[in-house]
N, C-alpha and C positions, 0 to 999 in steps of 0.2 A: 504494500500500500504506500503510494507516494505522498498522498495528501490526507490529512485528518478531517473528520467531520466538522463542518461549518468553516473550514479554511477557504479563503478567497483564491480562485484560480482564474487563469486567462485562457482564451481560446487556444487549443492545441496542447495545453498542459496534459501530461500523462498522469492519470489518476491511479491506475492499478493495472494488473494483468487481467486478461479476459477470463482466466481461471478463477480469479478472486471474486469478481462481481460481474453481473450482467448489466450491460449499458441500458440506461433508461432515459428520462427526459434530458435533452440537450447534451448527450454524450454519444460517442461513436467509437467503433473499433477500427484500429489501424495497426497492422503488423503484430497482432496479438495483444495489443494494449488498448485499454479504454481511455479515451481522451475527452477533454472538455471542448464543446463546440461554441460556447459563449462564456463571457465573464460572469462570475457568480460564486456562490458558496456551495461546497460539496455537501451532498445529502446521501447518507448510506442507510439502506434498509437491510439490516442483518437478518431479518426473518425471511425475506424473499431473495436475499443476496443480490440486490440491485444497487446501482450507484447513479445519481443524477446531479444536476446542477440547478440550484434555485437562484433566479436572477430577476431583478426588476427590469432588466434590459431585454428580457425574452420577448419574442413576438407577441403582439397584443392578444392576450387571452386565448391562444390556441392551446387546447389541452385534450387529452385522451377522452373519447366519447363525444366531443363536439361534432356537430354536423356542419360541414363547410360547403361553399359553392366556389367552383373554379372552372377553368376551361382547359381542355385537352390540348397540350402543346406538342406531344410526340407520342406515337404508338410504336412500341417495340414488340418483339416476339413474345415476351413474357410479362411486360408491364406497360401501363399507359402513364405518361408523365402529366402532371396537373399543376397549373399555376393557381394557387389558392388565393381568392380575392376577398372572401367574406366568410365570417362565422355566422351561421344562421341564428336568428333571433338577436343579433347585435344591431345596434342602431346605425353603425357606420362601417364602411369598408376598411380593410386593413391598410395601413399606411404604405406598405410594400407588399407585393405579391410573394408569397412563400411557395416553395416547391414541395410537391408531394408526389406520390405515385400509388397506383393500384396494381398490385401483383396479380397475375393470372389466377392464383389460388384464392384470392380475396374478391374477385370480380363478380362471381355468381355462385350459387349453391350447386349448380350442375356442372357437367363436363364442358370445358371450353377447349377447342382445338387451336384457335388463333385469336389474339387480342383484337386484331383488325375486324373481326366479326362483331365486336361489342362497342368499340370506341373509334372515333375518327377525329382528326385534328380540327379544332374549332368548336367541337361540341361543348355545351355547358353541362357540367356534372354536379350532382349533389352527392356527397360522400361522407362517411363517418371516419374520424381520426381513431386509429387503433394503436399507434405507437409514434412517439416523437423522439427521433434519434439525432436531431439537429435541424437547423432551418432548411437544409437541403434534403433531409431524410424524414419526411413526415409520411408515415404509411397510412393508407386509406383503404376502406372497403366499400363496395357497392353491392354486396351480396343480399342485403335486405330488400324487400319489395319496394319500399318507398325511396330507396336510394338508386342512383343511376343517372342516365342522361335525362335532363329536363328540357333541353332544347338541342336538337340535332341539326347540323349543318350539312347541306348537300355537297357531296364530293365533286359534283359536276359543275354547278353554277355558284356555289358558296352562299346560297340563300337558306334560311331556316325552313325546315320541313314540317308538315302537319301530319297528325296521326289519323289514320283511317279507322273505320269501325272494326276492321279485322286485324288491328294492331300492326299495320305496316306503315312505314314512313313514306309520305308522298311529297314530291316537290313539283312546283309549277312547271319546271323544265321537263317533266315526265319521268324523272328518276324515282325508282322504288328501292327502298333500303330497309335495313333492320339494325337495331342496337340493343344494348342492355338498358332498357328504358326504366325510369322511375315510374311508380304508379301515379305520380303527380305530373307526368309529362304535359307540358303546355300550360301549366297553372301559373307560371311566372311570366 
C-alpha cells in the first residue's frame, strides 16, 4: 500500500497493487497497479477490498446507479463509446462531456453478435452508470427495458428516425433500421 486512508493524492499516483485492492471510483489499473485518476483523498473499503478517491473536483454528481443521457461517438466490435452530456433528473447539463462506454455484455439481456446491430454513431442513448473507473472509464449498461436508444439517427441521411407500430425505425429517406431501443423511444 503506497498511500494511507484519507491521504491526498494526485492524478497518476500509484495507490497499491491490483492484488491488494480492486479499483473503484476515480481509480484505474495500469501495469498491475491501481492509480488515482483525479486529485483527492484515498478511501479504502477493507470489507469489499476496494480503493477509491473522494474529491470535490470529481465530475458533477456522476455516481454509480445514475441514469445518464449521451450520444454514441464510436461503435467498436465489443463496445459503443458514449459522450455523457446529462445526468437524468438534474437541472442542468454537465459542464464537460465525460466519456463512457457500453460493453457488449452490458448492452442487452440477450445474445448480441455485433454492437453495430444495436448502436450507430449519432444516436442519443439513455444508460445507467455501473462503474466509475475515471473520467474516461465510466461503464454503462443499457440492458434494462427503459434504457437504450431514445433517438436514432439514420445512417443514410443523418436525420432522426421515427418508430413504426411494428417497432422498426423508419426514416423519411426510406431507410428501415433497428437498434437496442429504450421503451421510452421518442419521448424526448
